[in-house]
MDAnalysis code that builds the backbone (N, CA, C; Angstrom):
import MDAnalysis as mda
import numpy as np

u = mda.Universe.empty(414, n_residues=138, atom_resindex=np.repeat(np.arange(138), 3), trajectory=True)
u.add_TopologyAttr("name", ["N", "CA", "C"] * 138)
u.add_TopologyAttr("resid", np.arange(1, 139))
u.add_TopologyAttr("resname", ["MET", "LEU", "TYR", "ALA", "ILE", "ALA", "ALA", "TYR", "HIS", "ASP", "ILE", "GLY", "TYR", "HIS", "ILE", "ASP", "TYR", "LYS", "ASN", "HIS", "GLU", "LYS", "VAL", "SER", "ALA", "GLN", "ILE", "MET", "TYR", "ASN", "ASP", "THR", "ASN", "LEU", "ASN", "LYS", "PHE", "PHE", "SER", "ASP", "ASP", "ASN", "LEU", "ILE", "ILE", "MET", "LYS", "GLU", "ALA", "ILE", "GLU", "ASP", "HIS", "ARG", "ALA", "SER", "LEU", "ALA", "ARG", "GLU", "PRO", "ARG", "SER", "ILE", "TYR", "GLY", "LYS", "ILE", "LEU", "SER", "SER", "ALA", "ASP", "ARG", "ASN", "ILE", "ASP", "VAL", "ASP", "ASP", "SER", "LEU", "LYS", "ARG", "ILE", "TYR", "LEU", "TYR", "SER", "ILE", "THR", "HIS", "PHE", "ASP", "LYS", "VAL", "SER", "GLU", "GLU", "GLU", "THR", "ILE", "GLU", "GLU", "CYS", "TYR", "LYS", "HIS", "THR", "LEU", "GLU", "LYS", "PHE", "GLY", "ASN", "GLY", "GLY", "TYR", "ALA", "THR", "SER", "PRO", "ALA", "HIS", "LYS", "ARG", "HIS", "ILE", "LEU", "ILE", "LEU", "CYS", "ASN", "VAL", "ASP", "ILE", "ILE", "SER"])
u.atoms.positions = np.array([
    [2.520, -131.549, -40.590],
    [2.919, -130.872, -39.372],
    [2.240, -129.518, -39.259],
    [2.145, -128.818, -40.380],
    [1.600, -127.469, -40.335],
    [0.133, -127.445, -39.908],
    [-0.632, -128.439, -40.318],
    [-2.035, -128.497, -39.898],
    [-2.146, -128.641, -38.382],
    [-1.325, -129.491, -37.801],
    [-1.341, -129.675, -36.349],
    [-0.877, -128.393, -35.642],
    [0.158, -127.766, -36.174],
    [0.655, -126.514, -35.610],
    [-0.459, -125.464, -35.619],
    [-1.131, -125.335, -36.748],
    [-2.208, -124.352, -36.865],
    [-3.343, -124.646, -35.889],
    [-3.651, -125.923, -35.712],
    [-4.739, -126.299, -34.807],
    [-4.439, -125.940, -33.354],
    [-3.195, -126.009, -32.960],
    [-2.814, -125.767, -31.570],
    [-2.357, -124.337, -31.281],
    [-2.043, -123.539, -32.277],
    [-1.284, -122.311, -32.040],
    [-1.942, -121.284, -31.121],
    [-3.247, -121.235, -31.031],
    [-3.913, -120.269, -30.146],
    [-4.737, -120.947, -29.053],
    [-4.546, -122.229, -28.869],
    [-5.369, -122.973, -27.921],
    [-5.198, -122.494, -26.473],
    [-4.058, -121.904, -26.157],
    [-3.815, -121.404, -24.806],
    [-4.274, -119.983, -24.565],
    [-4.901, -119.382, -25.569],
    [-5.316, -117.983, -25.465],
    [-6.247, -117.738, -24.282],
    [-7.168, -118.650, -24.019],
    [-8.128, -118.464, -22.930],
    [-7.498, -118.691, -21.550],
    [-6.323, -119.286, -21.507],
    [-5.633, -119.536, -20.236],
    [-4.775, -118.336, -19.851],
    [-4.001, -117.828, -20.799],
    [-3.112, -116.689, -20.544],
    [-2.844, -115.992, -21.867],
    [-3.696, -115.016, -22.199],
    [-3.589, -114.411, -23.532],
    [-2.283, -113.670, -23.751],
    [-1.661, -113.157, -22.696],
    [-0.389, -112.441, -22.871],
    [0.762, -113.387, -23.185],
    [0.641, -114.636, -22.786],
    [1.679, -115.643, -23.038],
    [1.096, -116.852, -23.753],
    [0.046, -116.638, -24.520],
    [-0.680, -117.764, -25.110],
    [0.186, -118.638, -25.998],
    [1.187, -118.049, -26.640],
    [2.025, -118.851, -27.532],
    [2.826, -119.890, -26.752],
    [3.279, -119.545, -25.557],
    [4.022, -120.501, -24.723],
    [3.085, -121.572, -24.164],
    [1.911, -121.136, -23.709],
    [0.921, -122.071, -23.170],
    [0.447, -123.027, -24.268],
    [0.150, -122.481, -25.432],
    [-0.305, -123.305, -26.564],
    [0.756, -124.322, -26.967],
    [1.999, -123.874, -27.019],
    [3.102, -124.773, -27.391],
    [3.234, -125.910, -26.384],
    [3.102, -125.592, -25.113],
    [3.228, -126.619, -24.076],
    [2.067, -127.620, -24.136],
    [0.861, -127.125, -24.389],
    [-0.303, -128.010, -24.526],
    [-0.079, -128.979, -25.689],
    [0.372, -128.452, -26.822],
    [0.636, -129.297, -27.987],
    [1.716, -130.322, -27.663],
    [2.792, -129.859, -27.064],
    [3.938, -130.736, -26.783],
    [3.583, -131.848, -25.792],
    [2.682, -131.563, -24.874],
    [2.279, -132.545, -23.861],
    [1.168, -133.481, -24.325],
    [0.630, -133.261, -25.510],
    [-0.442, -134.120, -26.029],
    [0.176, -135.421, -26.548],
    [0.053, -136.475, -25.754],
    [0.687, -137.756, -26.101],
    [0.077, -138.404, -27.343],
    [-1.118, -138.002, -27.731],
    [-1.721, -138.534, -28.960],
    [-0.888, -138.188, -30.192],
    [-0.181, -137.077, -30.141],
    [0.628, -136.658, -31.289],
    [1.840, -137.554, -31.495],
    [2.237, -138.299, -30.456],
    [3.369, -139.228, -30.584],
    [3.099, -140.335, -31.606],
    [1.838, -140.587, -31.886],
    [1.472, -141.602, -32.873],
    [1.806, -141.141, -34.300],
    [1.886, -139.840, -34.481],
    [2.020, -139.282, -35.829],
    [3.340, -138.563, -36.088],
    [3.991, -138.091, -35.012],
    [5.183, -137.254, -35.179],
    [6.324, -137.743, -34.300],
    [7.533, -137.589, -34.800],
    [8.731, -137.953, -34.034],
    [8.999, -136.888, -32.968],
    [9.902, -137.188, -32.035],
    [10.282, -136.204, -31.012],
    [10.858, -134.945, -31.669],
    [11.686, -135.132, -32.690],
    [12.258, -133.975, -33.391],
    [11.167, -133.124, -34.040],
    [10.172, -133.771, -34.643],
    [9.053, -133.038, -35.244],
    [8.287, -132.252, -34.182],
    [8.050, -132.872, -33.040],
    [7.301, -132.201, -31.971],
    [8.038, -130.980, -31.435],
    [9.345, -131.061, -31.378],
    [10.132, -129.902, -30.932],
    [10.020, -128.768, -31.953],
    [10.125, -129.095, -33.224],
    [9.977, -128.083, -34.276],
    [8.583, -127.462, -34.212],
    [7.568, -128.276, -34.006],
    [6.193, -127.794, -33.919],
    [6.016, -126.879, -32.700],
    [6.583, -127.287, -31.586],
    [6.511, -126.482, -30.357],
    [7.166, -125.120, -30.580],
    [8.331, -125.117, -31.192],
    [9.041, -123.864, -31.468],
    [8.257, -122.986, -32.440],
    [7.628, -123.591, -33.433],
    [6.840, -122.815, -34.398],
    [5.680, -122.112, -33.695],
    [5.030, -122.804, -32.779],
    [3.926, -122.205, -32.031],
    [4.453, -121.090, -31.122],
    [5.570, -121.331, -30.456],
    [6.167, -120.304, -29.597],
    [6.557, -119.065, -30.395],
    [6.965, -119.258, -31.636],
    [7.503, -118.175, -32.459],
    [6.458, -117.426, -33.287],
    [5.193, -117.795, -33.207],
    [4.216, -117.209, -34.133],
    [3.729, -115.824, -33.748],
    [3.965, -115.391, -32.541],
    [3.433, -114.114, -32.059],
    [3.957, -112.946, -32.898],
    [3.058, -112.069, -33.315],
    [3.432, -110.946, -34.196],
    [4.415, -109.993, -33.526],
    [4.361, -109.889, -32.199],
    [5.249, -108.959, -31.499],
    [6.615, -109.562, -31.184],
    [6.871, -110.775, -31.646],
    [8.160, -111.423, -31.406],
    [9.278, -110.570, -31.998],
    [10.319, -110.342, -31.222],
    [11.396, -109.446, -31.643],
    [12.391, -110.098, -32.600],
    [12.272, -111.382, -32.828],
    [13.213, -112.078, -33.702],
    [12.446, -112.904, -34.734],
    [13.182, -113.408, -35.687],
    [12.597, -114.271, -36.711],
    [12.228, -115.626, -36.112],
    [11.148, -116.229, -36.564],
    [10.851, -117.603, -36.137],
    [12.011, -118.543, -36.484],
    [12.167, -119.603, -35.705],
    [13.319, -120.503, -35.831],
    [13.238, -121.471, -37.001],
    [12.055, -121.688, -37.543],
    [11.932, -122.663, -38.637],
    [10.995, -122.126, -39.711],
    [10.975, -122.815, -40.827],
    [10.057, -122.448, -41.905],
    [8.610, -122.591, -41.430],
    [8.334, -123.548, -40.547],
    [6.986, -123.730, -40.013],
    [6.576, -122.516, -39.185],
    [7.493, -122.013, -38.369],
    [7.222, -120.818, -37.582],
    [7.006, -119.606, -38.466],
    [7.786, -119.506, -39.535],
    [7.644, -118.383, -40.454],
    [6.305, -118.427, -41.178],
    [5.896, -119.602, -41.605],
    [4.607, -119.751, -42.294],
    [3.462, -119.410, -41.344],
    [3.499, -119.972, -40.135],
    [2.430, -119.713, -39.167],
    [2.378, -118.237, -38.797],
    [3.517, -117.649, -38.515],
    [3.568, -116.245, -38.124],
    [3.019, -115.350, -39.231],
    [3.422, -115.621, -40.439],
    [2.949, -114.827, -41.571],
    [1.440, -114.982, -41.768],
    [0.950, -116.202, -41.710],
    [-0.476, -116.459, -41.926],
    [-1.330, -115.909, -40.794],
    [-0.761, -115.841, -39.589],
    [-1.528, -115.439, -38.407],
    [-1.606, -113.926, -38.231],
    [-0.786, -113.199, -38.930],
    [-0.771, -111.740, -38.753],
    [-1.989, -111.123, -39.429],
    [-2.779, -110.477, -38.622],
    [-3.936, -109.759, -39.138],
    [-3.524, -108.301, -39.265],
    [-3.267, -107.859, -40.483],
    [-2.782, -106.500, -40.667],
    [-3.875, -105.553, -41.145],
    [-5.096, -106.021, -41.214],
    [-6.216, -105.158, -41.559],
    [-6.750, -104.536, -40.271],
    [-6.692, -103.213, -40.164],
    [-7.065, -102.532, -38.930],
    [-8.532, -102.764, -38.586],
    [-9.425, -102.668, -39.570],
    [-10.846, -102.868, -39.290],
    [-11.120, -104.260, -38.726],
    [-10.566, -105.284, -39.366],
    [-10.745, -106.654, -38.873],
    [-10.129, -106.823, -37.493],
    [-8.972, -106.224, -37.293],
    [-8.301, -106.317, -36.003],
    [-9.148, -105.688, -34.902],
    [-9.724, -104.514, -35.169],
    [-10.586, -103.862, -34.172],
    [-11.794, -104.733, -33.834],
    [-12.398, -105.320, -34.855],
    [-13.554, -106.192, -34.615],
    [-13.169, -107.391, -33.758],
    [-12.020, -108.012, -34.067],
    [-11.572, -109.181, -33.315],
    [-11.256, -108.819, -31.871],
    [-10.576, -107.691, -31.666],
    [-10.240, -107.253, -30.311],
    [-11.521, -107.007, -29.512],
    [-12.452, -106.294, -30.118],
    [-13.708, -105.978, -29.435],
    [-14.498, -107.246, -29.099],
    [-14.654, -108.131, -30.075],
    [-15.409, -109.369, -29.826],
    [-14.735, -110.236, -28.776],
    [-13.416, -110.319, -28.817],
    [-12.693, -111.077, -27.802],
    [-12.934, -110.464, -26.424],
    [-12.862, -109.147, -26.341],
    [-13.029, -108.458, -25.057],
    [-14.412, -108.683, -24.461],
    [-15.450, -108.518, -25.263],
    [-16.800, -108.672, -24.706],
    [-17.125, -110.127, -24.382],
    [-16.456, -111.048, -25.045],
    [-16.671, -112.473, -24.768],
    [-15.949, -112.922, -23.502],
    [-14.744, -112.414, -23.276],
    [-13.915, -112.898, -22.171],
    [-13.890, -111.988, -20.945],
    [-14.322, -110.767, -21.076],
    [-14.283, -109.827, -19.956],
    [-15.654, -109.187, -19.792],
    [-16.648, -109.997, -19.431],
    [-18.028, -109.526, -19.385],
    [-18.323, -108.577, -18.221],
    [-17.443, -108.483, -17.246],
    [-17.678, -107.596, -16.111],
    [-17.076, -106.206, -16.334],
    [-16.546, -105.986, -17.513],
    [-15.926, -104.708, -17.862],
    [-16.960, -103.857, -18.592],
    [-16.988, -102.567, -18.264],
    [-17.957, -101.671, -18.903],
    [-17.639, -101.495, -20.386],
    [-18.632, -101.014, -21.118],
    [-18.459, -100.754, -22.550],
    [-17.348, -99.725, -22.765],
    [-17.331, -98.696, -21.929],
    [-16.296, -97.651, -22.045],
    [-14.896, -98.234, -21.813],
    [-14.756, -99.098, -20.806],
    [-13.456, -99.733, -20.538],
    [-13.052, -100.663, -21.677],
    [-14.017, -101.368, -22.240],
    [-13.746, -102.260, -23.366],
    [-13.223, -101.472, -24.557],
    [-13.872, -100.377, -24.874],
    [-13.438, -99.547, -26.002],
    [-12.054, -98.973, -25.733],
    [-11.795, -98.535, -24.499],
    [-10.479, -98.001, -24.155],
    [-9.393, -99.067, -24.312],
    [-9.667, -100.296, -23.887],
    [-8.693, -101.383, -24.043],
    [-8.462, -101.715, -25.519],
    [-9.530, -101.690, -26.302],
    [-9.404, -101.919, -27.747],
    [-8.522, -100.845, -28.373],
    [-8.748, -99.619, -27.967],
    [-7.953, -98.496, -28.473],
    [-6.479, -98.673, -28.118],
    [-6.206, -99.012, -26.853],
    [-4.818, -99.202, -26.396],
    [-4.137, -100.332, -27.170],
    [-4.841, -101.446, -27.321],
    [-4.252, -102.580, -28.035],
    [-4.001, -102.231, -29.503],
    [-4.929, -101.515, -30.097],
    [-4.781, -101.133, -31.495],
    [-3.574, -100.219, -31.685],
    [-3.389, -99.270, -30.766],
    [-2.213, -98.403, -30.855],
    [-0.935, -99.194, -30.617],
    [-0.977, -100.163, -29.691],
    [0.189, -101.008, -29.437],
    [0.577, -101.791, -30.683],
    [-0.432, -102.209, -31.429],
    [-0.177, -103.001, -32.625],
    [0.149, -102.131, -33.840],
    [-0.634, -101.074, -34.052],
    [-0.519, -100.300, -35.280],
    [0.063, -98.896, -35.097],
    [0.237, -98.435, -33.860],
    [0.742, -97.081, -33.607],
    [2.236, -96.974, -33.851],
    [2.799, -95.802, -33.546],
    [4.231, -95.594, -33.712],
    [5.007, -96.647, -32.943],
    [5.888, -97.335, -33.637],
    [6.676, -98.390, -33.001],
    [5.909, -99.675, -32.797],
    [4.662, -99.734, -33.275],
    [3.852, -100.938, -33.125],
    [4.418, -102.092, -33.931],
    [4.011, -103.285, -33.549],
    [4.599, -104.461, -34.185],
    [3.961, -104.814, -35.523],
    [2.955, -104.088, -35.958],
    [2.348, -104.351, -37.273],
    [2.251, -103.053, -38.058],
    [3.262, -102.224, -37.946],
    [3.171, -100.904, -38.556],
    [3.746, -100.844, -39.964],
    [3.175, -99.968, -40.694],
    [3.667, -99.564, -42.009],
    [3.044, -98.197, -42.240],
    [3.534, -97.423, -43.182],
    [2.923, -96.107, -43.425],
    [1.415, -96.194, -43.688],
    [0.976, -97.198, -44.423],
    [-0.460, -97.339, -44.723],
    [-1.251, -97.648, -43.457],
    [-0.709, -98.513, -42.608],
    [-1.412, -98.852, -41.370],
    [-1.477, -97.667, -40.422],
    [-0.394, -96.913, -40.322],
    [-0.384, -95.730, -39.452],
    [-1.439, -94.726, -39.911],
    [-1.490, -94.496, -41.201],
    [-2.474, -93.548, -41.732],
    [-3.896, -94.020, -41.425],
    [-4.161, -95.287, -41.618],
    [-5.498, -95.841, -41.381],
    [-5.905, -95.702, -39.914],
    [-5.017, -96.015, -38.983],
    [-5.358, -95.929, -37.563],
    [-5.573, -94.482, -37.157],
    [-4.802, -93.571, -37.708],
    [-5.000, -92.157, -37.397],
    [-6.360, -91.676, -37.892],
    [-6.767, -92.129, -39.066],
    [-8.083, -91.777, -39.594],
    [-9.171, -92.357, -38.695],
    [-9.029, -93.619, -38.301],
    [-10.024, -94.246, -37.423],
    [-10.146, -93.533, -36.080],
    [-9.038, -92.997, -35.593],
    [-9.020, -92.324, -34.286],
    [-9.285, -90.830, -34.413],
    [-9.665, -90.383, -35.601],
    [-9.976, -88.982, -35.847],
    [-8.823, -88.041, -35.535],
    [-7.619, -88.456, -35.872],
    [-6.450, -87.623, -35.676],
    [-6.144, -86.920, -36.987],
    [-5.875, -85.616, -36.902],
    [-5.538, -84.864, -38.115],
    [-4.267, -85.402, -38.726],
    [-4.289, -85.578, -40.033],
    [-3.140, -86.114, -40.748],
    [-2.550, -85.011, -41.604],
    [-1.254, -84.839, -41.448],
    [-0.534, -83.890, -42.290],
    [0.115, -84.701, -43.405],
    [-0.285, -84.460, -44.623],
    [0.230, -85.241, -45.760],
    [1.660, -84.953, -46.036],
])
């Protein structure tokens, strides 16, 4: 089940990146080919795991599958995250200027790693402040 969940979990990203987990879950759930391999109960668990994988989710995933996917999918390395955000932006938003792309990357990075961000820890906060050239008081 986990392999199928992993294969589908971000498939809806290009359709609606802000709600990709819901779109991805629906695509997986509507794929009738999966009925050959999984029961209805399994498909519901898989759908919920995909819905629950988003790092900004305010609650715990509903199943062990959701917890595994969510944990594995979290990119907590700031450098890698910046590269992924930038590459995604230039690939999907080609009519946006370089300056706008960098500004969006900055905003997303602060949303993820800044104060109150969904991937924060003292080490991550310090790293993002260093990357943004903000003076750090030890």
